[in-house]
ROSE-4610 file (N, C-alpha, C; in Angstrom, 1 decimal, always signed):
// ROSE-4610
residu = [X/X/X/X/X/X/X/X/X/X/X/X/X/X/X/X/X/X/X/X/X/X/X/X/X/X/X/X/X/X/X/X/X/X/X/X/X/X/X/X/X/X/X/X/X/X/X/X/X/X/X/X/X/X/X/X/X/X/X/X/X/X/X/X/X/X/X/X/X/X/X/X/X/X/X/X/X/X/X/X/X/X/X/X/X/X/X/X/X/X/X/X/X/X/X/X/X/X/X/X/X/X/X/X/X/X/X/X/X/X/X/X/X/X/X/X/X/X/X/X/X/X/X/X/X/X/X/X/X/X/X/X/X/X/X/X/X/X/X/X/X/X/X/X/X/X/X/X/X/X/X/X/X/X/X/X/X/X/X/X/X/X/X/X/X/X/X/X/X/X/X/X/X/X/X/X/X/X/X/X/X/X/X/X/X/X/X/X/X/X/X/X/X/X/X/X/X/X/X/X/X/X/X/X/X/X/X]
num = [1/1/1/2/2/2/3/3/3/4/4/4/5/5/5/6/6/6/7/7/7/8/8/8/9/9/9/10/10/10/11/11/11/12/12/12/13/13/13/14/14/14/15/15/15/16/16/16/17/17/17/18/18/18/19/19/19/20/20/20/21/21/21/22/22/22/23/23/23/24/24/24/25/25/25/26/26/26/27/27/27/28/28/28/29/29/29/30/30/30/31/31/31/32/32/32/33/33/33/34/34/34/35/35/35/36/36/36/37/37/37/38/38/38/39/39/39/40/40/40/41/41/41/42/42/42/43/43/43/44/44/44/45/45/45/46/46/46/47/47/47/48/48/48/49/49/49/50/50/50/51/51/51/52/52/52/53/53/53/54/54/54/55/55/55/56/56/56/57/57/57/58/58/58/59/59/59/60/60/60/61/61/61/62/62/62/63/63/63/64/64/64/65/65/65/66/66/66/67/67/67/68/68/68/69/69/69]
x = [-37.0/-35.7/-34.9/-34.1/-33.3/-31.9/-31.8/-30.5/-29.4/-29.7/-28.8/-27.9/-28.6/-27.9/-26.9/-27.3/-26.3/-25.2/-25.5/-24.5/-23.4/-23.9/-22.9/-22.0/-22.5/-21.6/-20.7/-21.2/-20.5/-19.3/-19.5/-18.5/-17.4/-17.8/-16.8/-16.0/-16.6/-15.9/-14.9/-15.4/-14.6/-13.4/-13.6/-12.5/-11.5/-11.9/-11.0/-10.2/-10.8/-10.1/-9.1/-9.5/-8.5/-7.3/-7.6/-6.5/-5.6/-6.1/-5.3/-4.5/-5.1/-4.4/-3.3/-3.4/-2.4/-1.2/-1.5/-0.4/+0.3/-0.3/+0.2/+1.5/+1.7/+2.9/+4.1/+5.3/+6.5/+6.6/+6.2/+6.2/+4.7/+4.5/+3.2/+2.8/+1.6/+1.0/+0.2/+0.7/+0.1/-1.2/-1.3/-2.6/-3.7/-3.4/-4.5/-4.9/-3.9/-4.1/-5.0/-4.7/-5.5/-6.9/-7.1/-8.4/-9.2/-8.6/-9.2/-9.7/-8.8/-9.2/-10.3/-10.3/-11.4/-12.7/-12.7/-14.0/-14.4/-13.5/-13.8/-14.5/-13.8/-14.4/-15.7/-15.9/-17.2/-18.3/-18.0/-19.0/-19.3/-18.2/-18.4/-19.2/-18.9/-19.7/-21.2/-21.5/-22.9/-23.6/-22.9/-23.5/-23.7/-22.7/-22.8/-23.8/-24.1/-25.0/-26.5/-26.7/-28.0/-28.2/-27.2/-27.3/-27.6/-28.7/-29.0/-28.0/-27.8/-26.9/-27.5/-26.7/-27.2/-28.2/-28.0/-28.9/-30.3/-30.2/-31.5/-32.3/-31.6/-32.3/-32.9/-32.2/-32.7/-34.0/-33.9/-35.1/-36.3/-36.1/-37.2/-37.8/-36.9/-37.4/-38.2/-37.7/-38.5/-39.8/-39.8/-41.1/-42.1/-41.6/-42.4/-43.0/-42.2/-42.7/-43.7/-43.6/-44.6/-45.9/-45.8/-47.0/-47.8/-47.1/-47.7/-48.5/-48.1/-48.7/-50.0]
y = [+32.3/+32.8/+33.5/+34.4/+35.2/+34.6/+33.7/+32.9/+33.8/+34.9/+35.8/+36.4/+36.8/+37.4/+36.4/+35.2/+34.2/+33.9/+33.9/+33.7/+34.8/+36.0/+37.2/+36.9/+36.6/+36.4/+35.2/+34.1/+32.9/+33.3/+34.1/+34.6/+35.3/+36.2/+36.9/+36.0/+35.0/+34.1/+33.2/+32.7/+31.9/+32.7/+33.9/+34.8/+35.0/+35.2/+35.4/+34.2/+33.1/+31.8/+31.5/+31.7/+31.5/+32.5/+33.7/+34.7/+34.4/+34.0/+33.6/+32.4/+31.4/+30.2/+30.5/+31.4/+31.7/+32.4/+33.1/+33.8/+33.0/+31.8/+31.0/+30.3/+29.8/+29.1/+29.9/+29.2/+29.9/+30.5/+29.8/+30.3/+30.7/+32.0/+32.5/+32.3/+31.8/+31.6/+32.8/+33.7/+34.9/+34.7/+33.7/+33.5/+33.2/+32.3/+31.9/+33.1/+33.9/+35.1/+36.1/+36.3/+37.2/+36.7/+35.4/+34.7/+34.9/+34.8/+35.0/+36.4/+37.4/+38.8/+39.1/+38.5/+38.8/+38.3/+37.1/+36.5/+37.4/+37.8/+38.6/+40.0/+40.6/+41.9/+41.7/+40.6/+40.4/+40.3/+39.5/+39.4/+40.7/+41.5/+42.8/+43.8/+43.7/+44.5/+44.2/+42.9/+42.5/+42.9/+42.9/+43.3/+44.8/+45.6/+47.0/+47.5/+46.8/+47.3/+47.2/+46.5/+46.4/+47.5/+48.3/+49.3/+50.6/+51.3/+52.6/+53.7/+54.6/+55.7/+56.6/+57.5/+58.4/+59.4/+59.8/+60.8/+60.1/+58.8/+58.1/+58.0/+57.7/+57.5/+58.8/+59.9/+61.2/+61.6/+61.3/+61.5/+60.7/+59.5/+58.6/+59.1/+59.5/+60.1/+61.3/+62.2/+63.4/+63.2/+62.2/+61.8/+61.2/+60.4/+59.8/+60.8/+61.9/+62.9/+63.8/+64.0/+64.8/+64.0/+62.7/+61.8/+61.8/+62.0/+61.9/+63.2/+64.3/+65.6/+65.8]
z = [+24.4/+25.0/+23.9/+24.4/+23.5/+23.4/+22.4/+22.3/+21.7/+21.0/+20.4/+21.5/+22.6/+23.8/+24.4/+24.5/+25.1/+24.1/+22.8/+21.8/+21.8/+22.1/+22.2/+23.3/+24.5/+25.7/+25.5/+24.8/+24.5/+23.6/+22.6/+21.7/+22.5/+23.4/+24.2/+25.0/+25.7/+26.5/+25.7/+24.6/+23.7/+23.2/+22.8/+22.3/+23.3/+24.6/+25.7/+25.9/+26.0/+26.2/+25.1/+23.9/+22.8/+22.9/+23.2/+23.2/+24.4/+25.5/+26.7/+26.4/+25.7/+25.4/+24.4/+23.5/+22.5/+23.2/+24.3/+25.0/+26.1/+26.4/+27.5/+27.2/+26.0/+25.7/+25.6/+25.6/+25.4/+24.0/+23.0/+21.7/+21.4/+21.3/+21.1/+19.6/+19.4/+18.1/+17.7/+16.9/+16.5/+15.8/+15.0/+14.2/+15.2/+16.1/+17.1/+17.9/+18.3/+19.1/+18.3/+17.1/+16.3/+16.1/+15.9/+15.8/+17.1/+18.2/+19.5/+19.7/+19.3/+19.4/+18.4/+17.2/+16.3/+16.8/+17.4/+18.0/+19.1/+20.0/+21.1/+20.7/+19.7/+19.2/+18.5/+17.8/+17.2/+18.2/+19.3/+20.4/+21.0/+21.3/+21.9/+21.0/+19.7/+18.7/+18.8/+18.8/+18.8/+20.1/+21.2/+22.5/+22.5/+22.0/+22.0/+21.0/+19.9/+19.0/+19.5/+20.6/+21.2/+22.2/+22.6/+23.6/+22.9/+23.2/+22.6/+23.0/+22.1/+22.5/+23.5/+24.1/+25.1/+24.5/+23.3/+22.7/+22.4/+22.0/+21.7/+23.0/+24.1/+25.4/+25.8/+25.7/+26.1/+25.2/+23.9/+23.0/+23.5/+23.8/+24.2/+25.6/+26.5/+27.7/+27.5/+26.6/+26.3/+25.7/+24.8/+24.1/+25.1/+26.0/+27.1/+28.0/+28.3/+29.2/+28.5/+27.2/+26.5/+26.4/+26.2/+26.1/+27.4/+28.6/+29.9/+30.1/+29.5/+29.8/+29.1]
């Protein structure tokens, strides 16, 4: 199984929960909010790094079409 994929989504969820928790109280804890946002962004970065760019996808499609001919 690909545990890295699940870890990425878990980081996103944990980051969201921490950020919401930091905003929920009357006195907002800025340090906890920043920590939650950092965890959230790290998870999003890991997810987006696995998605190929549009140019890479077009190159791969062009190469696959040339191989079929």
